[in-house]
Each structure stands twice: as C-alpha cells, then as structure tokens.
PATI-253273 format. One record per residue: residue number from 0; residue in one letter; x, y, z of N, C-alpha, C in turn. Coordinates in steps of 0.05 Angstrom, whole numbers, always signed. Layout:
! PATI-253273
<site><n>NUM</n><res>a</res><n_xx>X</n_xx><n_yy>Y</n_yy><n_zz>Z</n_zz><ca_xx>X</ca_xx><ca_yy>Y</ca_yy><ca_zz>Z</ca_zz><c_xx>X</c_xx><c_yy>Y</c_yy><c_zz>Z</c_zz></site>
...
***
This chain:
! PATI-253273
<site><n>0</n><res>x</res><n_xx>+714</n_xx><n_yy>+1827</n_yy><n_zz>+1470</n_zz><ca_xx>+693</ca_xx><ca_yy>+1825</ca_yy><ca_zz>+1489</ca_zz><c_xx>+702</c_xx><c_yy>+1810</c_yy><c_zz>+1513</c_zz></site>
<site><n>1</n><res>x</res><n_xx>+698</n_xx><n_yy>+1821</n_yy><n_zz>+1536</n_zz><ca_xx>+707</ca_xx><ca_yy>+1807</ca_yy><ca_zz>+1561</ca_zz><c_xx>+684</c_xx><c_yy>+1790</c_yy><c_zz>+1572</c_zz></site>
<site><n>2</n><res>x</res><n_xx>+692</n_xx><n_yy>+1771</n_yy><n_zz>+1588</n_zz><ca_xx>+673</ca_xx><ca_yy>+1753</ca_yy><ca_zz>+1600</ca_zz><c_xx>+664</c_xx><c_yy>+1765</c_yy><c_zz>+1627</c_zz></site>
<site><n>3</n><res>x</res><n_xx>+637</n_xx><n_yy>+1767</n_yy><n_zz>+1631</n_zz><ca_xx>+628</ca_xx><ca_yy>+1778</ca_yy><ca_zz>+1657</ca_zz><c_xx>+639</c_xx><c_yy>+1761</c_yy><c_zz>+1680</c_zz></site>
<site><n>4</n><res>x</res><n_xx>+648</n_xx><n_yy>+1774</n_yy><n_zz>+1702</n_zz><ca_xx>+660</ca_xx><ca_yy>+1759</ca_yy><ca_zz>+1725</ca_zz><c_xx>+642</c_xx><c_yy>+1737</c_yy><c_zz>+1735</c_zz></site>
<site><n>5</n><res>x</res><n_xx>+616</n_xx><n_yy>+1740</n_yy><n_zz>+1735</n_zz><ca_xx>+599</ca_xx><ca_yy>+1719</ca_yy><ca_zz>+1746</ca_zz><c_xx>+598</c_xx><c_yy>+1694</c_yy><c_zz>+1729</c_zz></site>
<site><n>6</n><res>x</res><n_xx>+606</n_xx><n_yy>+1696</n_yy><n_zz>+1703</n_zz><ca_xx>+605</ca_xx><ca_yy>+1673</ca_yy><ca_zz>+1685</ca_zz><c_xx>+632</c_xx><c_yy>+1658</c_yy><c_zz>+1683</c_zz></site>
<site><n>7</n><res>x</res><n_xx>+653</n_xx><n_yy>+1670</n_yy><n_zz>+1695</n_zz><ca_xx>+679</ca_xx><ca_yy>+1657</ca_yy><ca_zz>+1695</ca_zz><c_xx>+681</c_xx><c_yy>+1636</c_yy><c_zz>+1716</c_zz></site>
<site><n>8</n><res>x</res><n_xx>+696</n_xx><n_yy>+1615</n_yy><n_zz>+1710</n_zz><ca_xx>+701</ca_xx><ca_yy>+1594</ca_yy><ca_zz>+1730</ca_zz><c_xx>+715</c_xx><c_yy>+1605</c_yy><c_zz>+1754</c_zz></site>
<site><n>9</n><res>x</res><n_xx>+709</n_xx><n_yy>+1595</n_yy><n_zz>+1778</n_zz><ca_xx>+722</ca_xx><ca_yy>+1605</ca_yy><ca_zz>+1802</ca_zz><c_xx>+752</c_xx><c_yy>+1600</c_yy><c_zz>+1801</c_zz></site>
<site><n>10</n><res>x</res><n_xx>+767</n_xx><n_yy>+1620</n_yy><n_zz>+1808</n_zz><ca_xx>+796</ca_xx><ca_yy>+1618</ca_yy><ca_zz>+1807</ca_zz><c_xx>+807</c_xx><c_yy>+1615</c_yy><c_zz>+1836</c_zz></site>
<site><n>11</n><res>x</res><n_xx>+827</n_xx><n_yy>+1598</n_yy><n_zz>+1838</n_zz><ca_xx>+840</ca_xx><ca_yy>+1593</ca_yy><ca_zz>+1864</ca_zz><c_xx>+868</c_xx><c_yy>+1605</c_yy><c_zz>+1863</c_zz></site>
<site><n>12</n><res>x</res><n_xx>+875</n_xx><n_yy>+1623</n_yy><n_zz>+1880</n_zz><ca_xx>+902</ca_xx><ca_yy>+1634</ca_yy><ca_zz>+1881</ca_zz><c_xx>+920</c_xx><c_yy>+1613</c_yy><c_zz>+1894</c_zz></site>
<site><n>13</n><res>x</res><n_xx>+945</n_xx><n_yy>+1612</n_yy><n_zz>+1883</n_zz><ca_xx>+964</ca_xx><ca_yy>+1592</ca_yy><ca_zz>+1892</ca_zz><c_xx>+992</c_xx><c_yy>+1601</c_yy><c_zz>+1885</c_zz></site>
<site><n>14</n><res>x</res><n_xx>+1012</n_xx><n_yy>+1587</n_yy><n_zz>+1893</n_zz><ca_xx>+1039</ca_xx><ca_yy>+1591</ca_yy><ca_zz>+1884</ca_zz><c_xx>+1051</c_xx><c_yy>+1563</c_yy><c_zz>+1881</c_zz></site>
<site><n>15</n><res>x</res><n_xx>+1041</n_xx><n_yy>+1549</n_yy><n_zz>+1861</n_zz><ca_xx>+1047</ca_xx><ca_yy>+1521</ca_yy><ca_zz>+1856</ca_zz><c_xx>+1070</c_xx><c_yy>+1518</c_yy><c_zz>+1836</c_zz></site>
<site><n>16</n><res>x</res><n_xx>+1093</n_xx><n_yy>+1507</n_yy><n_zz>+1845</n_zz><ca_xx>+1114</ca_xx><ca_yy>+1502</ca_yy><ca_zz>+1826</ca_zz><c_xx>+1105</c_xx><c_yy>+1481</c_yy><c_zz>+1805</c_zz></site>
<site><n>17</n><res>x</res><n_xx>+1112</n_xx><n_yy>+1486</n_yy><n_zz>+1780</n_zz><ca_xx>+1104</ca_xx><ca_yy>+1468</ca_yy><ca_zz>+1758</ca_zz><c_xx>+1125</c_xx><c_yy>+1470</c_yy><c_zz>+1736</c_zz></site>
<site><n>18</n><res>x</res><n_xx>+1121</n_xx><n_yy>+1454</n_yy><n_zz>+1715</n_zz><ca_xx>+1138</ca_xx><ca_yy>+1454</ca_yy><ca_zz>+1692</ca_zz><c_xx>+1121</c_xx><c_yy>+1458</c_yy><c_zz>+1667</c_zz></site>
<site><n>19</n><res>x</res><n_xx>+1129</n_xx><n_yy>+1477</n_yy><n_zz>+1651</n_zz><ca_xx>+1116</ca_xx><ca_yy>+1481</ca_yy><ca_zz>+1625</ca_zz><c_xx>+1133</c_xx><c_yy>+1467</c_yy><c_zz>+1604</c_zz></site>
<site><n>20</n><res>x</res><n_xx>+1121</n_xx><n_yy>+1452</n_yy><n_zz>+1587</n_zz><ca_xx>+1136</ca_xx><ca_yy>+1437</ca_yy><ca_zz>+1566</ca_zz><c_xx>+1126</c_xx><c_yy>+1448</c_yy><c_zz>+1539</c_zz></site>
<site><n>21</n><res>x</res><n_xx>+1145</n_xx><n_yy>+1461</n_yy><n_zz>+1524</n_zz><ca_xx>+1137</ca_xx><ca_yy>+1473</ca_yy><ca_zz>+1499</ca_zz><c_xx>+1136</c_xx><c_yy>+1452</c_yy><c_zz>+1477</c_zz></site>
<site><n>22</n><res>x</res><n_xx>+1128</n_xx><n_yy>+1461</n_yy><n_zz>+1453</n_zz><ca_xx>+1124</ca_xx><ca_yy>+1443</ca_yy><ca_zz>+1430</ca_zz><c_xx>+1149</c_xx><c_yy>+1427</c_yy><c_zz>+1423</c_zz></site>
<site><n>23</n><res>x</res><n_xx>+1173</n_xx><n_yy>+1439</n_yy><n_zz>+1429</n_zz><ca_xx>+1198</ca_xx><ca_yy>+1425</ca_yy><ca_zz>+1423</ca_zz><c_xx>+1207</c_xx><c_yy>+1406</c_yy><c_zz>+1445</c_zz></site>
<site><n>24</n><res>x</res><n_xx>+1192</n_xx><n_yy>+1405</n_yy><n_zz>+1467</n_zz><ca_xx>+1199</ca_xx><ca_yy>+1387</ca_yy><ca_zz>+1489</ca_zz><c_xx>+1216</c_xx><c_yy>+1400</c_yy><c_zz>+1510</c_zz></site>
<site><n>25</n><res>x</res><n_xx>+1222</n_xx><n_yy>+1426</n_yy><n_zz>+1507</n_zz><ca_xx>+1238</ca_xx><ca_yy>+1440</ca_yy><ca_zz>+1527</ca_zz><c_xx>+1221</c_xx><c_yy>+1444</c_yy><c_zz>+1553</c_zz></site>
<site><n>26</n><res>x</res><n_xx>+1233</n_xx><n_yy>+1436</n_yy><n_zz>+1575</n_zz><ca_xx>+1220</ca_xx><ca_yy>+1439</ca_yy><ca_zz>+1601</ca_zz><c_xx>+1229</c_xx><c_yy>+1465</c_yy><c_zz>+1615</c_zz></site>
<site><n>27</n><res>x</res><n_xx>+1209</n_xx><n_yy>+1481</n_yy><n_zz>+1623</n_zz><ca_xx>+1214</ca_xx><ca_yy>+1507</ca_yy><ca_zz>+1635</ca_zz><c_xx>+1200</c_xx><c_yy>+1508</c_yy><c_zz>+1662</c_zz></site>
<site><n>28</n><res>x</res><n_xx>+1215</n_xx><n_yy>+1516</n_yy><n_zz>+1683</n_zz><ca_xx>+1204</ca_xx><ca_yy>+1518</ca_yy><ca_zz>+1709</ca_zz><c_xx>+1185</c_xx><c_yy>+1543</c_yy><c_zz>+1710</c_zz></site>
<site><n>29</n><res>x</res><n_xx>+1161</n_xx><n_yy>+1539</n_yy><n_zz>+1721</n_zz><ca_xx>+1142</ca_xx><ca_yy>+1561</ca_yy><ca_zz>+1723</ca_zz><c_xx>+1129</c_xx><c_yy>+1559</c_yy><c_zz>+1751</c_zz></site>
<site><n>30</n><res>x</res><n_xx>+1115</n_xx><n_yy>+1580</n_yy><n_zz>+1758</n_zz><ca_xx>+1099</ca_xx><ca_yy>+1581</ca_yy><ca_zz>+1783</ca_zz><c_xx>+1071</c_xx><c_yy>+1587</c_yy><c_zz>+1775</c_zz></site>
<site><n>31</n><res>x</res><n_xx>+1052</n_xx><n_yy>+1570</n_yy><n_zz>+1781</n_zz><ca_xx>+1024</ca_xx><ca_yy>+1575</ca_yy><ca_zz>+1775</ca_zz><c_xx>+1013</c_xx><c_yy>+1593</c_yy><c_zz>+1797</c_zz></site>
<site><n>32</n><res>x</res><n_xx>+1002</n_xx><n_yy>+1617</n_yy><n_zz>+1788</n_zz><ca_xx>+993</ca_xx><ca_yy>+1637</ca_yy><ca_zz>+1807</ca_zz><c_xx>+963</c_xx><c_yy>+1635</c_yy><c_zz>+1813</c_zz></site>
<site><n>33</n><res>x</res><n_xx>+948</n_xx><n_yy>+1626</n_yy><n_zz>+1793</n_zz><ca_xx>+920</ca_xx><ca_yy>+1619</ca_yy><ca_zz>+1799</ca_zz><c_xx>+910</c_xx><c_yy>+1598</c_yy><c_zz>+1779</c_zz></site>
<site><n>34</n><res>x</res><n_xx>+890</n_xx><n_yy>+1584</n_yy><n_zz>+1788</n_zz><ca_xx>+879</ca_xx><ca_yy>+1561</ca_yy><ca_zz>+1773</ca_zz><c_xx>+848</c_xx><c_yy>+1562</c_yy><c_zz>+1773</c_zz></site>
<site><n>35</n><res>x</res><n_xx>+836</n_xx><n_yy>+1553</n_yy><n_zz>+1752</n_zz><ca_xx>+808</ca_xx><ca_yy>+1548</ca_yy><ca_zz>+1751</ca_zz><c_xx>+804</c_xx><c_yy>+1522</c_yy><c_zz>+1736</c_zz></site>
<site><n>36</n><res>x</res><n_xx>+779</n_xx><n_yy>+1513</n_yy><n_zz>+1734</n_zz><ca_xx>+773</ca_xx><ca_yy>+1489</ca_yy><ca_zz>+1719</ca_zz><c_xx>+781</c_xx><c_yy>+1492</c_yy><c_zz>+1689</c_zz></site>
<site><n>37</n><res>x</res><n_xx>+780</n_xx><n_yy>+1517</n_yy><n_zz>+1680</n_zz><ca_xx>+785</ca_xx><ca_yy>+1522</ca_yy><ca_zz>+1651</ca_zz><c_xx>+813</c_xx><c_yy>+1531</c_yy><c_zz>+1644</c_zz></site>
<site><n>38</n><res>x</res><n_xx>+827</n_xx><n_yy>+1543</n_yy><n_zz>+1664</n_zz><ca_xx>+853</ca_xx><ca_yy>+1554</ca_yy><ca_zz>+1656</ca_zz><c_xx>+871</c_xx><c_yy>+1562</c_yy><c_zz>+1680</c_zz></site>
<site><n>39</n><res>x</res><n_xx>+890</n_xx><n_yy>+1579</n_yy><n_zz>+1674</n_zz><ca_xx>+911</ca_xx><ca_yy>+1585</ca_yy><ca_zz>+1694</ca_zz><c_xx>+924</c_xx><c_yy>+1612</c_yy><c_zz>+1687</c_zz></site>
<site><n>40</n><res>x</res><n_xx>+939</n_xx><n_yy>+1622</n_yy><n_zz>+1707</n_zz><ca_xx>+957</ca_xx><ca_yy>+1645</ca_yy><ca_zz>+1703</ca_zz><c_xx>+983</c_xx><c_yy>+1636</c_yy><c_zz>+1716</c_zz></site>
<site><n>41</n><res>x</res><n_xx>+1006</n_xx><n_yy>+1640</n_yy><n_zz>+1703</n_zz><ca_xx>+1031</ca_xx><ca_yy>+1631</ca_yy><ca_zz>+1713</ca_zz><c_xx>+1053</c_xx><c_yy>+1653</c_yy><c_zz>+1710</c_zz></site>
<site><n>42</n><res>x</res><n_xx>+1074</n_xx><n_yy>+1649</n_yy><n_zz>+1725</n_zz><ca_xx>+1098</ca_xx><ca_yy>+1666</ca_yy><ca_zz>+1723</ca_zz><c_xx>+1121</c_xx><c_yy>+1649</c_yy><c_zz>+1712</c_zz></site>
<site><n>43</n><res>x</res><n_xx>+1136</n_xx><n_yy>+1661</n_yy><n_zz>+1693</n_zz><ca_xx>+1157</ca_xx><ca_yy>+1646</ca_yy><ca_zz>+1680</ca_zz><c_xx>+1180</c_xx><c_yy>+1666</c_yy><c_zz>+1673</c_zz></site>
<site><n>44</n><res>x</res><n_xx>+1205</n_xx><n_yy>+1657</n_yy><n_zz>+1677</n_zz><ca_xx>+1227</ca_xx><ca_yy>+1674</ca_yy><ca_zz>+1671</ca_zz><c_xx>+1235</c_xx><c_yy>+1673</c_yy><c_zz>+1641</c_zz></site>
<site><n>45</n><res>x</res><n_xx>+1225</n_xx><n_yy>+1654</n_yy><n_zz>+1627</n_zz><ca_xx>+1231</ca_xx><ca_yy>+1650</ca_yy><ca_zz>+1598</ca_zz><c_xx>+1210</c_xx><c_yy>+1665</c_yy><c_zz>+1581</c_zz></site>
<site><n>46</n><res>x</res><n_xx>+1217</n_xx><n_yy>+1671</n_yy><n_zz>+1557</n_zz><ca_xx>+1199</ca_xx><ca_yy>+1684</ca_yy><ca_zz>+1538</ca_zz><c_xx>+1178</c_xx><c_yy>+1664</c_yy><c_zz>+1528</c_zz></site>
<site><n>47</n><res>x</res><n_xx>+1153</n_xx><n_yy>+1671</n_yy><n_zz>+1530</n_zz><ca_xx>+1132</ca_xx><ca_yy>+1654</ca_yy><ca_zz>+1520</ca_zz><c_xx>+1117</c_xx><c_yy>+1670</c_yy><c_zz>+1498</c_zz></site>
<site><n>48</n><res>x</res><n_xx>+1102</n_xx><n_yy>+1656</n_yy><n_zz>+1481</n_zz><ca_xx>+1087</ca_xx><ca_yy>+1668</ca_yy><ca_zz>+1460</ca_zz><c_xx>+1057</c_xx><c_yy>+1661</c_yy><c_zz>+1461</c_zz></site>
<site><n>49</n><res>x</res><n_xx>+1040</n_xx><n_yy>+1681</n_yy><n_zz>+1460</n_zz><ca_xx>+1011</ca_xx><ca_yy>+1675</ca_yy><ca_zz>+1458</ca_zz><c_xx>+1006</c_xx><c_yy>+1657</c_yy><c_zz>+1435</c_zz></site>
<site><n>50</n><res>x</res><n_xx>+987</n_xx><n_yy>+1638</n_yy><n_zz>+1438</n_zz><ca_xx>+981</ca_xx><ca_yy>+1619</ca_yy><ca_zz>+1417</ca_zz><c_xx>+996</c_xx><c_yy>+1593</c_yy><c_zz>+1418</c_zz></site>
<site><n>51</n><res>x</res><n_xx>+1017</n_xx><n_yy>+1592</n_yy><n_zz>+1434</n_zz><ca_xx>+1033</ca_xx><ca_yy>+1567</ca_yy><ca_zz>+1437</ca_zz><c_xx>+1016</c_xx><c_yy>+1545</c_yy><c_zz>+1449</c_zz></site>
<site><n>52</n><res>x</res><n_xx>+1019</n_xx><n_yy>+1521</n_yy><n_zz>+1439</n_zz><ca_xx>+1007</ca_xx><ca_yy>+1498</ca_yy><ca_zz>+1452</ca_zz><c_xx>+1028</c_xx><c_yy>+1486</c_yy><c_zz>+1470</c_zz></site>
<site><n>53</n><res>x</res><n_xx>+1022</n_xx><n_yy>+1482</n_yy><n_zz>+1495</n_zz><ca_xx>+1042</ca_xx><ca_yy>+1473</ca_yy><ca_zz>+1515</ca_zz><c_xx>+1029</c_xx><c_yy>+1451</c_yy><c_zz>+1532</c_zz></site>
<site><n>54</n><res>x</res><n_xx>+1046</n_xx><n_yy>+1439</n_yy><n_zz>+1548</n_zz><ca_xx>+1036</ca_xx><ca_yy>+1420</ca_yy><ca_zz>+1569</ca_zz><c_xx>+1045</c_xx><c_yy>+1431</c_yy><c_zz>+1596</c_zz></site>
<site><n>55</n><res>x</res><n_xx>+1028</n_xx><n_yy>+1429</n_yy><n_zz>+1616</n_zz><ca_xx>+1034</ca_xx><ca_yy>+1438</ca_yy><ca_zz>+1642</ca_zz><c_xx>+1036</c_xx><c_yy>+1413</c_yy><c_zz>+1660</c_zz></site>
<site><n>56</n><res>x</res><n_xx>+1058</n_xx><n_yy>+1410</n_yy><n_zz>+1674</n_zz><ca_xx>+1062</ca_xx><ca_yy>+1388</ca_yy><ca_zz>+1693</ca_zz><c_xx>+1065</c_xx><c_yy>+1399</c_yy><c_zz>+1721</c_zz></site>
<site><n>57</n><res>x</res><n_xx>+1047</n_xx><n_yy>+1390</n_yy><n_zz>+1738</n_zz><ca_xx>+1050</ca_xx><ca_yy>+1398</ca_yy><ca_zz>+1767</ca_zz><c_xx>+1052</c_xx><c_yy>+1373</c_yy><c_zz>+1783</c_zz></site>
<site><n>58</n><res>x</res><n_xx>+1052</n_xx><n_yy>+1376</n_yy><n_zz>+1809</n_zz><ca_xx>+1054</ca_xx><ca_yy>+1353</ca_yy><ca_zz>+1827</ca_zz><c_xx>+1028</c_xx><c_yy>+1336</c_yy><c_zz>+1827</c_zz></site>
<site><n>59</n><res>x</res><n_xx>+1008</n_xx><n_yy>+1344</n_yy><n_zz>+1811</n_zz><ca_xx>+983</ca_xx><ca_yy>+1330</ca_yy><ca_zz>+1811</ca_zz><c_xx>+982</c_xx><c_yy>+1305</c_yy><c_zz>+1793</c_zz></site>
<site><n>60</n><res>x</res><n_xx>+1004</n_xx><n_yy>+1299</n_yy><n_zz>+1779</n_zz><ca_xx>+1003</ca_xx><ca_yy>+1275</ca_yy><ca_zz>+1763</ca_zz><c_xx>+1009</c_xx><c_yy>+1281</c_yy><c_zz>+1734</c_zz></site>
<site><n>61</n><res>x</res><n_xx>+990</n_xx><n_yy>+1273</n_yy><n_zz>+1716</n_zz><ca_xx>+995</ca_xx><ca_yy>+1275</ca_yy><ca_zz>+1688</ca_zz><c_xx>+995</c_xx><c_yy>+1303</c_yy><c_zz>+1677</c_zz></site>
<site><n>62</n><res>x</res><n_xx>+1008</n_xx><n_yy>+1307</n_yy><n_zz>+1653</n_zz><ca_xx>+1009</ca_xx><ca_yy>+1333</ca_yy><ca_zz>+1640</ca_zz><c_xx>+981</c_xx><c_yy>+1341</c_yy><c_zz>+1631</c_zz></site>
<site><n>63</n><res>x</res><n_xx>+977</n_xx><n_yy>+1368</n_yy><n_zz>+1631</n_zz><ca_xx>+953</ca_xx><ca_yy>+1380</ca_yy><ca_zz>+1621</ca_zz><c_xx>+959</c_xx><c_yy>+1396</c_yy><c_zz>+1596</c_zz></site>
<site><n>64</n><res>x</res><n_xx>+946</n_xx><n_yy>+1390</n_yy><n_zz>+1574</n_zz><ca_xx>+950</ca_xx><ca_yy>+1404</ca_yy><ca_zz>+1549</ca_zz><c_xx>+936</c_xx><c_yy>+1432</c_yy><c_zz>+1552</c_zz></site>
<site><n>65</n><res>x</res><n_xx>+950</n_xx><n_yy>+1453</n_yy><n_zz>+1542</n_zz><ca_xx>+939</ca_xx><ca_yy>+1480</ca_yy><ca_zz>+1544</ca_zz><c_xx>+948</c_xx><c_yy>+1498</c_yy><c_zz>+1521</c_zz></site>
<site><n>66</n><res>x</res><n_xx>+932</n_xx><n_yy>+1518</n_yy><n_zz>+1516</n_zz><ca_xx>+939</ca_xx><ca_yy>+1539</ca_yy><ca_zz>+1497</ca_zz><c_xx>+944</c_xx><c_yy>+1565</c_yy><c_zz>+1512</c_zz></site>
<site><n>67</n><res>x</res><n_xx>+967</n_xx><n_yy>+1578</n_yy><n_zz>+1507</n_zz><ca_xx>+972</ca_xx><ca_yy>+1604</ca_yy><ca_zz>+1519</ca_zz><c_xx>+956</c_xx><c_yy>+1625</c_yy><c_zz>+1505</c_zz></site>
<site><n>68</n><res>x</res><n_xx>+941</n_xx><n_yy>+1641</n_yy><n_zz>+1520</n_zz><ca_xx>+923</ca_xx><ca_yy>+1661</ca_yy><ca_zz>+1508</ca_zz><c_xx>+936</c_xx><c_yy>+1689</c_yy><c_zz>+1509</c_zz></site>
<site><n>69</n><res>x</res><n_xx>+951</n_xx><n_yy>+1694</n_yy><n_zz>+1530</n_zz><ca_xx>+963</ca_xx><ca_yy>+1721</ca_yy><ca_zz>+1532</ca_zz><c_xx>+990</c_xx><c_yy>+1719</c_yy><c_zz>+1547</c_zz></site>
<site><n>70</n><res>x</res><n_xx>+1007</n_xx><n_yy>+1738</n_yy><n_zz>+1543</n_zz><ca_xx>+1033</ca_xx><ca_yy>+1741</ca_yy><ca_zz>+1556</ca_zz><c_xx>+1038</c_xx><c_yy>+1770</c_yy><c_zz>+1562</c_zz></site>
<site><n>71</n><res>x</res><n_xx>+1043</n_xx><n_yy>+1777</n_yy><n_zz>+1587</n_zz><ca_xx>+1049</ca_xx><ca_yy>+1805</ca_yy><ca_zz>+1594</ca_zz><c_xx>+1073</c_xx><c_yy>+1803</c_yy><c_zz>+1614</c_zz></site>
<site><n>72</n><res>x</res><n_xx>+1096</n_xx><n_yy>+1813</n_yy><n_zz>+1605</n_zz><ca_xx>+1120</ca_xx><ca_yy>+1812</ca_yy><ca_zz>+1622</ca_zz><c_xx>+1127</c_xx><c_yy>+1783</c_yy><c_zz>+1629</c_zz></site>
<site><n>73</n><res>x</res><n_xx>+1129</n_xx><n_yy>+1777</n_yy><n_zz>+1655</n_zz><ca_xx>+1136</ca_xx><ca_yy>+1750</ca_yy><ca_zz>+1662</ca_zz><c_xx>+1112</c_xx><c_yy>+1733</c_yy><c_zz>+1670</c_zz></site>
<site><n>74</n><res>x</res><n_xx>+1088</n_xx><n_yy>+1742</n_yy><n_zz>+1663</n_zz><ca_xx>+1063</ca_xx><ca_yy>+1727</ca_yy><ca_zz>+1668</ca_zz><c_xx>+1050</c_xx><c_yy>+1719</c_yy><c_zz>+1642</c_zz></site>
<site><n>75</n><res>x</res><n_xx>+1036</n_xx><n_yy>+1696</n_yy><n_zz>+1644</n_zz><ca_xx>+1021</ca_xx><ca_yy>+1686</ca_yy><ca_zz>+1620</ca_zz><c_xx>+996</c_xx><c_yy>+1673</c_yy><c_zz>+1630</c_zz></site>
<site><n>76</n><res>x</res><n_xx>+976</n_xx><n_yy>+1672</n_yy><n_zz>+1613</n_zz><ca_xx>+951</ca_xx><ca_yy>+1659</ca_yy><ca_zz>+1620</ca_zz><c_xx>+943</c_xx><c_yy>+1641</c_yy><c_zz>+1597</c_zz></site>
<site><n>77</n><res>x</res><n_xx>+929</n_xx><n_yy>+1620</n_yy><n_zz>+1604</n_zz><ca_xx>+921</ca_xx><ca_yy>+1600</ca_yy><ca_zz>+1584</ca_zz><c_xx>+897</c_xx><c_yy>+1585</c_yy><c_zz>+1592</c_zz></site>
<site><n>78</n><res>x</res><n_xx>+887</n_xx><n_yy>+1569</n_yy><n_zz>+1573</n_zz><ca_xx>+864</ca_xx><ca_yy>+1552</ca_yy><ca_zz>+1577</ca_zz><c_xx>+872</c_xx><c_yy>+1523</c_yy><c_zz>+1572</c_zz></site>
<site><n>79</n><res>x</res><n_xx>+860</n_xx><n_yy>+1506</n_yy><n_zz>+1588</n_zz><ca_xx>+864</ca_xx><ca_yy>+1477</ca_yy><ca_zz>+1584</ca_zz><c_xx>+848</c_xx><c_yy>+1468</c_yy><c_zz>+1560</c_zz></site>
<site><n>80</n><res>x</res><n_xx>+860</n_xx><n_yy>+1449</n_yy><n_zz>+1545</n_zz><ca_xx>+846</ca_xx><ca_yy>+1437</ca_yy><ca_zz>+1522</ca_zz><c_xx>+845</c_xx><c_yy>+1407</c_yy><c_zz>+1525</c_zz></site>
<site><n>81</n><res>x</res><n_xx>+825</n_xx><n_yy>+1395</n_yy><n_zz>+1513</n_zz><ca_xx>+822</ca_xx><ca_yy>+1366</ca_yy><ca_zz>+1514</ca_zz><c_xx>+845</c_xx><c_yy>+1354</c_yy><c_zz>+1498</c_zz></site>
<site><n>82</n><res>x</res><n_xx>+857</n_xx><n_yy>+1332</n_yy><n_zz>+1508</n_zz><ca_xx>+879</ca_xx><ca_yy>+1319</ca_yy><ca_zz>+1494</ca_zz><c_xx>+870</c_xx><c_yy>+1299</c_yy><c_zz>+1473</c_zz></site>
***
C-alpha cells in the first residue's frame, strides 16, 4: 500500500555529499538526493541491502540512525529512526 502524496513529509531535493556507515563500521561516500523529516534518497556506488541499519553523516553534525527500505541500482531510500 502506498502513502498518498499529501500525507508524505515534504521532500527537499539536494545533492549533499555524506557518509553512510554500515553495521560493520565501513564508511561509504554517498550523495543525498532528497531529504524529508522522515527519510532520504541517496546515490551510492557500493552495493547496499534493504533492511540494513546504517548511520548517515553529513556536514550537519552528528550521525543519524536509519533503516534502508529499498535499493534500486545505485539509489537507495530509507527512514530515520530514533537512536
């Protein structure tokens, strides 16, 4: 079941360089393509898996804990979770 567009959090398009940190502590360079209060879409040259718990580090300060929900090609999307 998809979420109606009017109930989704507003997304902001961007090209923000960031670092994805996987469960093993490996740091992977990514580019965040859009952001909302609830989640993100990013581009990554490494293979990612849906369901992975990761941390996202951008120039905004502390890491944000997130769950990857989907991966298609070199793009992935996820939701932020409370730490």
